[in-house]
C-alpha positions as CSV (number, residue, x, y, z in Angstrom):
1,M,0.1,0.2,-0.5
2,K,1.0,3.5,-0.7
3,K,0.9,5.1,3.2
4,D,-0.2,3.4,6.1
5,H,-2.4,5.9,8.4
6,G,-4.1,3.1,10.3
7,D,-1.9,1.3,11.8
8,D,-1.2,0.6,15.6
9,S,2.4,1.0,15.0
10,S,1.9,5.0,14.0
11,T,3.4,7.0,15.9
12,Q,4.3,10.8,15.5
13,H,7.7,12.8,17.2
14,L,10.0,15.6,17.9
15,M,13.6,15.4,16.5
16,G,16.0,16.9,19.5
17,R,19.5,17.9,18.5
18,E,22.0,17.8,21.5
19,E,25.1,17.6,22.5
20,D,25.5,13.7,24.1
21,E,25.3,10.3,22.3
22,S,22.0,9.7,24.3
23,E,18.9,8.5,22.3
24,V,15.5,8.0,23.7
25,A,12.7,6.2,21.5
26,V,9.4,5.6,22.8
27,S,6.3,4.1,21.1
28,T,3.0,3.9,23.3
29,R,-0.3,3.1,22.3
30,T,-2.0,6.8,22.6
31,K,-6.2,6.4,24.0
32,L,-8.9,7.2,22.0
33,Q,-12.1,7.8,22.2
34,K,-12.9,7.5,18.7
35,T,-11.5,5.9,15.6
36,R,-12.4,6.3,11.7
37,P,-10.3,4.9,9.2
38,D,-8.7,8.7,8.2
39,T,-7.8,8.6,12.1
40,Y,-4.2,8.4,11.7
41,A,-4.1,9.6,8.3
42,E,-2.2,13.1,9.6
43,W,0.4,10.9,11.1
44,D,3.7,10.2,9.7
45,T,4.2,6.6,9.3
46,E,7.7,4.6,11.0
47,D,9.1,5.0,7.4
48,T,9.5,8.8,7.5
49,I,10.2,9.3,11.0
50,L,13.3,7.2,10.4
51,A,13.8,8.8,7.1
52,V,14.0,12.2,8.9
53,K,16.2,10.5,11.4
54,A,18.7,10.2,9.2
55,A,19.0,12.9,7.6
56,L,19.4,15.1,10.4
57,E,22.4,12.9,11.4
58,E,24.1,13.5,8.6
59,R,24.9,16.7,10.8
60,H,23.7,16.8,13.8
61,V,23.3,14.1,17.0
62,V,19.7,12.7,17.5
63,T,17.0,11.7,19.6
64,M,13.8,10.6,19.2
65,I,11.3,11.5,21.7
66,E,7.1,10.7,20.8
67,A,5.0,13.2,21.5
68,N,2.8,11.3,23.1
69,E,1.1,12.3,27.0
70,E,4.7,12.0,28.4
71,V,6.4,14.5,26.1
72,F,6.8,17.1,28.4
73,Q,8.5,15.0,31.0
74,K,10.6,13.7,28.5
75,L,11.8,17.3,26.8
76,L,12.9,18.3,30.9
77,Q,14.7,14.7,30.9
78,V,16.5,15.6,27.7
79,Q,16.9,19.5,27.1
80,P,17.8,19.1,23.7
81,E,19.2,22.6,21.4
82,I,16.7,22.8,19.0
83,V,13.3,20.4,17.9
84,F,12.9,19.3,14.8
85,N,9.1,19.6,15.1
86,I,7.0,16.7,13.3
87,A,3.9,16.6,15.6
88,E,0.5,16.4,14.8
89,G,-1.4,15.7,18.1
90,L,-4.3,13.6,18.4
91,R,-7.1,15.4,20.4
92,G,-8.7,18.9,19.7
93,A,-8.0,21.9,17.6
94,S,-5.1,23.2,19.0
95,R,-3.5,19.5,18.8
96,E,-0.7,20.9,16.1
97,A,0.2,23.7,18.4
98,Q,0.4,21.5,21.7
99,V,3.7,20.9,21.5
100,P,5.3,23.8,20.0
101,A,3.2,25.2,22.5
102,M,5.5,23.2,25.6
103,L,8.5,23.9,23.9
104,E,8.1,27.6,24.0
105,M,6.9,27.1,28.0
106,L,10.3,25.2,28.5
107,G,12.1,27.6,26.4
108,I,13.6,25.0,23.8
109,P,13.7,26.3,20.3
110,Y,12.2,24.3,17.4
111,T,11.4,24.2,14.2
112,G,8.6,25.8,12.0
113,S,5.6,27.6,12.7
114,D,4.9,28.8,16.5
115,P,1.6,27.8,17.9
116,V,-1.0,30.5,17.5
117,T,-0.4,30.4,13.7
118,L,-0.6,26.1,13.6
119,G,-3.6,26.6,15.4
120,I,-4.9,29.0,13.4
121,C,-4.0,26.9,9.9
122,L,-5.9,24.2,11.5
123,D,-8.9,25.9,11.8
124,K,-9.9,26.5,8.7
125,S,-12.4,29.5,8.5
126,R,-10.2,31.5,11.3
127,A,-7.4,31.3,8.3
128,K,-9.7,32.4,5.5
129,E,-11.2,35.2,7.9
130,I,-7.7,36.1,8.3
131,L,-6.8,36.1,4.7
132,A,-10.0,38.0,3.4
133,Y,-9.1,41.2,6.2
134,H,-5.6,41.3,4.0
135,N,-7.7,41.3,1.0
136,I,-6.0,37.7,-0.1
137,P,-8.5,35.5,-2.4
138,T,-10.1,32.7,-0.6
139,P,-13.6,31.1,-1.7
140,A,-16.8,32.5,0.6
141,F,-17.9,29.9,3.4
142,H,-20.0,29.1,6.4
143,V,-19.4,27.4,9.4
144,I,-22.2,25.1,10.6
145,F,-22.5,23.8,14.3
146,S,-25.6,22.2,13.8
147,L,-28.2,21.2,11.2
148,D,-30.6,23.7,12.7
149,Q,-28.1,26.5,11.3
150,L,-28.3,25.1,8.2
151,T,-30.5,27.4,7.6
152,T,-28.6,30.4,7.6
153,C,-26.1,29.1,5.4
154,T,-25.6,31.3,2.0
155,V,-22.9,29.5,0.7
156,P,-24.1,29.1,-3.2
157,F,-24.1,25.8,-5.0
158,P,-22.3,24.0,-5.8
159,A,-20.3,23.9,-2.5
160,M,-17.6,22.0,0.0
161,V,-18.5,20.0,2.9
162,K,-15.4,19.6,5.2
163,P,-14.3,19.1,8.5
164,L,-13.5,22.4,10.1
165,H,-9.9,21.4,12.0
166,E,-8.5,18.4,10.3
167,G,-5.9,17.5,7.2
168,S,-4.2,15.6,5.1
169,S,-7.9,15.2,3.4
170,K,-9.6,13.7,6.2
171,G,-13.3,14.3,5.7
172,V,-12.8,15.6,2.8
173,L,-14.8,12.6,0.4
174,D,-15.4,12.9,-3.3
175,S,-19.3,13.1,-2.3
176,S,-18.4,16.4,-0.3
177,I,-19.5,18.5,-3.2
178,V,-23.3,19.1,-2.7
179,R,-25.1,20.6,-5.3
180,T,-28.9,20.3,-3.6
181,P,-30.2,21.2,0.1
182,D,-30.5,17.4,0.6
183,E,-26.8,17.0,-0.2
184,L,-25.6,19.7,1.7
185,R,-27.6,18.3,4.9
186,T,-26.4,15.5,3.9
187,Q,-23.0,15.8,4.2
188,V,-22.5,18.1,7.2
189,G,-24.6,15.7,9.3
190,R,-21.7,13.0,8.4
191,V,-19.1,15.8,9.1
192,L,-21.1,16.5,12.5
193,D,-21.6,13.0,13.5
194,D,-17.8,11.8,12.2
195,Y,-15.8,14.4,13.4
196,D,-17.1,16.3,16.6
197,E,-16.6,19.4,15.0
198,P,-18.5,22.1,13.2
199,A,-18.5,21.6,9.1
200,L,-17.3,24.4,6.5
201,V,-19.3,24.9,3.9
202,E,-17.2,26.4,1.3
203,K,-18.3,28.0,-2.4
204,F,-16.9,25.5,-4.7
205,L,-13.9,26.5,-7.1
206,G,-14.4,25.0,-10.8
207,G,-10.7,26.2,-12.1
208,R,-7.2,24.5,-12.2
209,E,-6.0,23.1,-8.8
210,F,-2.1,23.9,-7.3
211,T,-0.2,23.1,-4.3
212,V,3.1,25.1,-3.6
213,A,5.7,24.6,-1.1
214,L,7.0,27.6,0.5
215,L,10.7,27.4,2.1
216,G,12.5,30.3,4.3
217,N,11.7,33.4,5.9
218,G,11.9,36.9,5.3
219,R,14.2,37.4,2.4
220,S,15.3,33.8,2.3
221,L,11.3,33.2,1.9
222,R,11.7,30.8,-1.6
223,V,8.9,29.5,-3.4
224,L,9.2,25.6,-4.7
225,P,8.6,24.7,-8.0
226,I,4.5,24.9,-8.1
227,I,2.3,21.2,-8.5
228,E,-0.5,21.8,-10.7
229,L,-3.2,18.3,-9.9
230,L,-4.3,17.5,-13.1
231,L,-8.0,16.4,-11.7
232,D,-8.7,15.4,-15.0
233,R,-6.4,12.0,-14.7
234,L,-8.8,11.0,-11.4
235,P,-10.9,7.9,-12.2
236,P,-14.2,8.6,-14.6
237,G,-17.2,9.8,-12.5
238,A,-15.4,11.0,-9.6
239,N,-16.0,14.7,-8.7
240,P,-12.7,17.1,-9.8
241,I,-11.4,17.6,-6.3
242,Y,-8.4,16.5,-4.4
243,S,-10.7,13.9,-2.1
244,Y,-9.5,11.5,0.5
245,E,-10.3,8.8,-2.2
246,A,-8.0,10.7,-4.6
247,K,-5.3,11.3,-2.0
248,W,-5.2,7.7,-0.2
249,V,-7.2,5.3,-2.0
250,W,-7.0,5.3,-5.7
251,D,-3.6,6.5,-5.9
252,Q,-1.2,3.5,-4.5
253,S,2.2,2.7,-5.9
254,D,1.3,-0.4,-7.7
255,H,-1.2,1.5,-9.3
256,P,-0.1,5.3,-9.6
257,I,-2.5,7.7,-10.5
258,E,-0.2,10.3,-12.7
259,M,-1.9,13.6,-11.8
260,Y,0.8,15.6,-10.4
261,E,2.8,17.7,-12.5
262,C,6.0,19.5,-11.2
263,P,7.2,22.2,-12.5
264,A,3.3,23.1,-13.5
265,R,3.3,24.0,-17.3
266,I,1.3,27.8,-16.4
267,E,2.1,30.9,-18.1
268,P,4.5,33.2,-16.5
269,A,1.7,35.9,-15.4
270,L,-0.2,33.2,-13.8
271,E,3.0,32.0,-12.2
272,R,4.0,35.1,-10.6
273,Q,0.2,35.5,-9.2
274,I,0.0,32.0,-7.8
275,R,3.6,32.9,-6.2
276,D,2.8,36.9,-5.3
277,T,-0.7,35.0,-3.5
278,C,0.6,32.5,-1.2
279,I,3.6,34.8,-0.5
280,R,1.6,37.3,1.1
281,A,-0.9,34.4,2.8
282,F,2.4,32.6,4.4
283,E,3.4,36.0,5.3
284,V,-0.1,37.6,7.2
285,L,0.0,33.7,8.8
286,R,3.0,34.1,10.1
287,C,4.8,30.8,9.0
288,R,7.6,30.0,9.4
289,D,10.7,27.9,8.0
290,W,8.3,26.4,5.7
291,C,5.0,25.3,4.8
292,R,2.8,24.0,1.9
293,I,-0.3,26.1,0.6
294,D,-3.2,24.9,-1.2
295,V,-4.4,27.1,-4.0
296,R,-7.3,27.1,-6.6
297,L,-8.6,29.3,-9.9
298,D,-12.2,31.2,-9.2
299,E,-14.2,31.4,-12.6
300,V,-12.2,34.2,-13.6
301,G,-8.5,32.3,-12.8
302,I,-7.7,34.2,-10.1
303,P,-5.5,32.1,-7.6
304,N,-7.1,31.4,-4.1
305,I,-6.3,30.1,-0.8
306,M,-8.2,26.9,-0.1
307,E,-5.6,26.1,3.3
308,L,-2.5,26.8,4.5
309,N,-0.7,23.6,5.6
310,P,2.2,24.8,8.6
311,L,3.2,21.0,9.0
312,P,3.4,19.3,5.7
313,G,3.6,15.6,4.7
314,I,7.0,14.3,3.7
315,L,7.1,11.1,2.7
316,P,10.3,10.3,1.7
317,N,9.2,7.4,-0.9
318,P,8.7,9.8,-4.5
319,D,6.3,6.7,-5.6
320,D,4.2,8.0,-2.5
321,H,3.7,11.4,-4.2
322,S,4.0,13.8,-0.8
323,A,3.8,17.2,-3.2
324,F,6.5,18.8,-0.3
325,P,9.4,16.2,-1.5
326,M,8.6,16.4,-5.4
327,A,8.5,20.2,-5.1
328,A,11.9,20.2,-3.4
329,R,12.9,17.2,-6.0
330,T,12.2,19.7,-8.6
331,A,14.4,22.6,-7.5
332,G,17.0,20.4,-7.0
333,F,16.7,19.4,-3.2
334,S,17.9,15.6,-2.1
335,Y,15.4,14.9,0.5
336,N,18.4,14.9,3.2
337,A,19.1,18.8,2.3
338,M,15.2,19.9,1.9
339,L,14.8,18.6,6.0
340,N,18.2,20.3,6.7
341,T,17.4,23.3,5.1
342,V,14.0,23.8,7.0
343,L,16.2,22.9,10.3
344,D,19.0,25.5,9.2
345,E,16.4,28.0,8.8
346,A,15.1,27.8,12.1
347,I,18.7,27.3,13.4
348,Q,19.2,31.4,11.9
349,R,15.6,32.4,12.8
350,Y,17.0,31.7,16.5
351,G,20.6,33.0,16.2
352,L,22.2,29.5,17.0
353,G,24.2,29.6,14.0
């Protein structure tokens, strides 16, 4: 299988750089209140964790710490010089912010965005509110907390329905495009029941879709080659969206869907517009070190920000079509060089170099 996202051995880790040769590897099963087929979709597989460890060990001593309920005590014990944070968390809308908040409390530097940005970006409506305030295009939306509120929704059909604070296409099914009030009720009800969180109803944009990887900070910020998702390559009858099925079910290593074009074949003016829009989004959301941004064109061809992913997926196998590594390879980075560049950006940002 292409991506193992539901195995009990799935873990989430921090990579800490420290002075001595000690190493810690912890693996426990975290207690779950509710599991679904996509419960672990955001978590890194063991192969990815070991690949990150091997990359950082080219230049640093690495200690692995699992981001479970014991992480605070482990961080106190290890006292790393800096943490390479890939912890997605498990519970609640603040889950991606929990470990960085602990690190800030302990005064330990770390890679990536701060807890505020991570929390905002995971709550899609909060991110979209900030984008709209800064006149950065993003589709019209409405947040539904209960089925009783459906009558207040003014988003026109067709619309997209997705969980308010999930990543990795969790809860975004091929059926998530709705065209009638009955379909809207069904999909909103599914999200409310399955995810125990509000549903985001968003205007569906029918234009081309891109994903954009950004690396660096300030003047060193660079936009890596843009990836286009060729949605017409999906199976016949599928809706033109990068759904959970498209990302995790239909596209497998042993029978891949060749739907990723990097660099995207787009005219220079549109490329500049996408790049500029993503840089503005990165800056106004105060992202740091790296981020992947999903973009879709509206009916007149204007790039709209769909969402920001400040903890991007980093599957090491090129056959797995992981977007950030794909863009980095096209830019000339090896997988190991990509990760060490992220770490270098954080080291420079903290003045540790």
